[in-house]
C-alpha positions in Angstrom: 4.2 -34.4 11.5 5.7 -31.7 9.2 4.5 -31.9 5.8 6.8 -31.7 2.9 5.7 -30.2 -0.4 6.9 -30.6 -3.9 8.7 -27.5 -5.3 6.3 -25.5 -7.4 7.4 -25.5 -11.1 8.3 -22.1 -12.6 4.9 -22.0 -14.7 3.0 -22.1 -11.4 5.1 -19.4 -9.6 4.5 -17.3 -12.7 0.7 -17.9 -12.5 0.7 -16.8 -8.9 2.5 -13.5 -9.6 -0.3 -10.9 -9.5 -2.9 -13.5 -8.8 -4.4 -11.7 -5.9 -6.0 -8.5 -7.1 -4.2 -5.4 -6.0 -4.8 -1.8 -6.6 -6.7 -1.6 -9.9 -8.6 1.4 -11.3 -11.6 -0.7 -12.2 -12.0 -2.0 -8.6 -11.5 1.6 -7.2 -14.2 2.8 -9.6 -16.5 -0.1 -8.4 -15.9 0.7 -4.7 -16.6 4.6 -5.3 -19.9 3.4 -7.1 -21.0 1.6 -4.0 -19.9 3.9 -1.3 -23.4 5.0 -0.3 -24.2 1.5 1.4 -24.6 1.1 4.9 -25.6 -1.9 7.2 -29.3 -3.0 6.8 -31.4 -2.3 9.9 -31.2 -5.4 12.1 -34.0 -7.8 11.6 -36.3 -9.0 14.4 -37.3 -12.6 15.2 -40.2 -13.5 12.9 -39.7 -10.7 10.4 -40.9 -11.8 6.9 -39.0 -10.8 3.8 -40.3 -11.4 0.2 -37.6 -12.4 -2.3 -38.2 -13.8 -5.6 -41.9 -13.8 -4.8 -41.4 -16.1 -1.8 -41.9 -15.3 2.0 -38.8 -16.0 3.9 -38.9 -15.7 7.7 -35.9 -14.4 9.8 -35.3 -16.2 13.0 -33.0 -15.5 16.0 -32.3 -18.3 18.4 -29.7 -19.2 21.2 -27.9 -22.6 21.1 -25.2 -24.1 23.2 -21.5 -24.1 22.3 -18.8 -26.1 24.0 -18.4 -23.4 26.7 -20.5 -20.6 25.3 -24.2 -19.9 24.4 -24.3 -18.7 20.7 -26.8 -16.3 19.0 -27.7 -17.5 15.7 -29.6 -15.9 12.8 -31.1 -18.0 10.1 -33.9 -17.6 7.3 -36.2 -20.3 6.5 -39.1 -21.0 4.0 -41.3 -23.9 2.8 -42.2 -27.3 4.2 -40.9 -30.8 3.8 -37.5 -32.6 3.9 -35.0 -30.0 5.3 -32.1 -28.5 3.2 -29.5 -26.6 5.2 -27.5 -24.0 3.3 -24.1 -22.8 4.6 -22.4 -19.8 2.8 -18.8 -18.7 2.5 -16.7 -15.5 2.5 -17.6 -12.6 2.1 -21.2 -13.7 2.1 -24.2 -14.4 4.3 -27.5 -16.4 4.2 -28.5 -14.2 1.3 -26.1 -15.8 -1.0 -28.7 -18.6 -1.4 -31.9 -16.5 -1.9 -32.5 -17.7 -5.3 -32.2 -21.3 -4.4 -34.2 -20.8 -1.2 -37.0 -19.4 -3.3 -37.1 -22.3 -5.8 -36.5 -25.3 -3.5 -38.9 -24.0 -0.9 -41.6 -25.2 -3.2 -40.8 -28.8 -2.3 -38.6 -28.5 0.8 -38.1 -26.8 4.1 -35.0 -24.5 3.3 -32.9 -23.2 6.1 -30.0 -20.7 5.4 -27.8 -19.9 8.3 -25.5 -16.8 9.0 -22.4 -18.5 10.1 -20.9 -17.6 13.4 -19.1 -14.3 13.0 -21.2 -13.3 9.9 -24.3 -11.3 9.1 -26.5 -11.1 12.2 -25.2 -14.2 14.0 -22.9 -14.2 17.1 -19.6 -12.3 16.8 -18.1 -12.6 20.3 -14.8 -14.3 20.9 -15.0 -18.1 21.4 -14.3 -21.2 19.5 -13.8 -20.4 15.8 -12.3 -23.7 14.9 -14.2 -25.1 11.9 -14.6 -28.3 13.8 -15.9 -26.5 16.8 -18.2 -24.4 14.7 -19.6 -27.5 13.1 -20.6 -28.8 16.6 -22.2 -25.5 17.3 -24.2 -25.7 14.0 -25.5 -29.2 15.0 -26.5 -27.8 18.4 -28.5 -25.2 16.5 -30.1 -27.7 14.3 -31.1 -29.8 17.3 -32.5 -26.6 18.9 -34.8 -25.9 16.1 -35.9 -29.5 15.8 -34.0 -30.6 12.5 -32.9 -34.2 12.8 -31.9 -35.4 9.3 -31.1 -33.0 6.6 -29.6 -32.3 3.3 -26.7 -30.1 3.3 -25.5 -27.4 0.6 -22.4 -25.5 1.1 -20.0 -23.0 -0.4 -16.5 -22.0 0.3 -15.7 -21.7 4.1 -19.1 -23.1 4.9 -17.9 -26.3 3.2 -14.9 -26.5 5.8 -17.3 -26.6 8.6 -19.6 -28.9 6.8 -16.9 -31.4 6.1 -16.3 -31.9 9.8 -20.2 -32.1 10.4 -20.5 -34.8 7.8 -17.4 -36.7 8.9 -18.4 -36.7 12.7 -22.3 -37.1 12.1 -22.8 -39.0 8.9 -26.1 -40.4 10.2 -27.6 -36.9 10.3 -26.8 -35.9 6.5 -29.0 -37.2 3.9 -27.1 -35.7 0.9 -24.3 -33.4 0.6 -23.7 -30.8 -2.1 -20.2 -29.7 -1.4 -19.0 -26.4 -3.2 -15.8 -24.7 -3.7 -13.3 -26.7 -1.6 -10.8 -29.2 -2.9 -10.8 -32.8 -1.7 -7.0 -33.1 -2.0 -4.2 -31.4 -0.1 -2.2 -28.8 -2.0 0.8 -26.6 -1.3 -0.4 -23.7 0.8 1.7 -21.3 -1.4 -1.3 -21.7 -3.8 -3.7 -20.1 -1.2 -2.1 -16.7 -0.6 -5.4 -15.3 0.6 -5.2 -17.2 3.9 -2.4 -14.8 5.4 -4.3 -11.7 4.2 -7.6 -12.9 5.8 -6.0 -13.9 9.1 -4.7 -10.3 9.5 -8.2 -8.7 9.1 -7.1 -5.1 8.2 -8.5 -5.7 4.7 -12.0 -6.4 6.1 -12.3 -3.2 8.0 -13.7 -1.5 4.9 -16.8 -3.8 3.9 -17.4 -2.2 0.5 -13.8 -2.5 -0.6 -13.5 -6.1 0.7 -16.6 -7.4 -0.9 -15.8 -5.9 -4.2 -12.2 -7.1 -4.0 -13.4 -10.6 -3.3 -16.0 -10.6 -6.2 -13.4 -9.3 -8.7 -10.9 -11.9 -7.5 -13.1 -14.9 -7.3 -15.9 -14.6 -10.0 -15.7 -15.1 -13.6 -19.2 -13.8 -14.5 -20.6 -10.2 -13.7 -22.5 -10.1 -10.4 -25.7 -8.1 -10.5 -25.6 -4.7 -8.7 -28.4 -5.6 -6.4 -26.6 -8.7 -5.2 -23.4 -6.8 -4.5 -25.4 -4.0 -2.7 -27.1 -6.6 -0.4 -23.8 -8.5 0.2 -22.0 -5.3 1.2 -25.0 -4.5 3.5 -24.8 -7.9 5.1 -21.1 -7.7 5.6 -21.3 -4.3 7.2 -22.9 -5.3 10.5 -20.6 -4.2 13.4 -18.1 -6.9 14.6 -17.8 -8.9 11.5 -14.3 -7.6 10.6 -13.1 -8.7 14.0 -15.0 -12.1 14.1 -14.3 -13.5 10.6 -10.3 -13.3 11.0 -10.6 -15.6 14.1 -11.4 -18.6 11.8 -8.1 -18.1 10.0 -6.3 -17.6 13.2 -7.8 -20.6 15.0 -6.6 -22.9 12.2 -4.9 -23.0 8.7 -5.7 -24.2 5.2 -2.9 -26.7 5.8 -4.6 -28.4 8.7 -8.1 -28.5 7.2 -7.9 -31.0 4.4 -9.4 -34.4 4.1 
């Protein structure tokens, strides 16, 4: 069925004009300031990293997909009822490090690098968000997580929506971030076309700073920008992430 959209009013079209951040001197200055950043050395299974005074352990595991075996990277800490965290674009598990440190005092916290991001799998395969949601569930099965709380942001929320809809018996609570629950005219999401092309992701420093300038209202600490660029600089990300946007569309992925 072809969807029909109400014509956007003139005030909405005016708001869209220049909504996506283009060439700006302040962005170019920020890019130049962070040009020294390179990818972090790859972690190994069992490596421990201390953030906010809490020990967090890196894990690398294989889990089945529909027709592929997927290599996942995740970080965990604490004991108790599980909380699973799924990040968005252009982030990684590190997006949640403050929440991991706090909630690990009472829960078993698990932050996953989504497929195509960070140190998780980047080969070609099923990048439909519904497919990735099933792959994530296979990961959780493999590490012995049955019922869990779910905290998500941005593109992680899209995969999580499928997971919750298809497996409601597994999810105890769902804290759903930065995705709408109603359908909207795709003209209002001009970033979809840009992200599907992938060229803008070839320069990790430029892409991360562009995203943060476009999407954030409050300043982001330099240390967090630096780590985000490091995590987005691993080989293969700029080829893997656009597969999500070419495997589906914002128009198809609404509840």
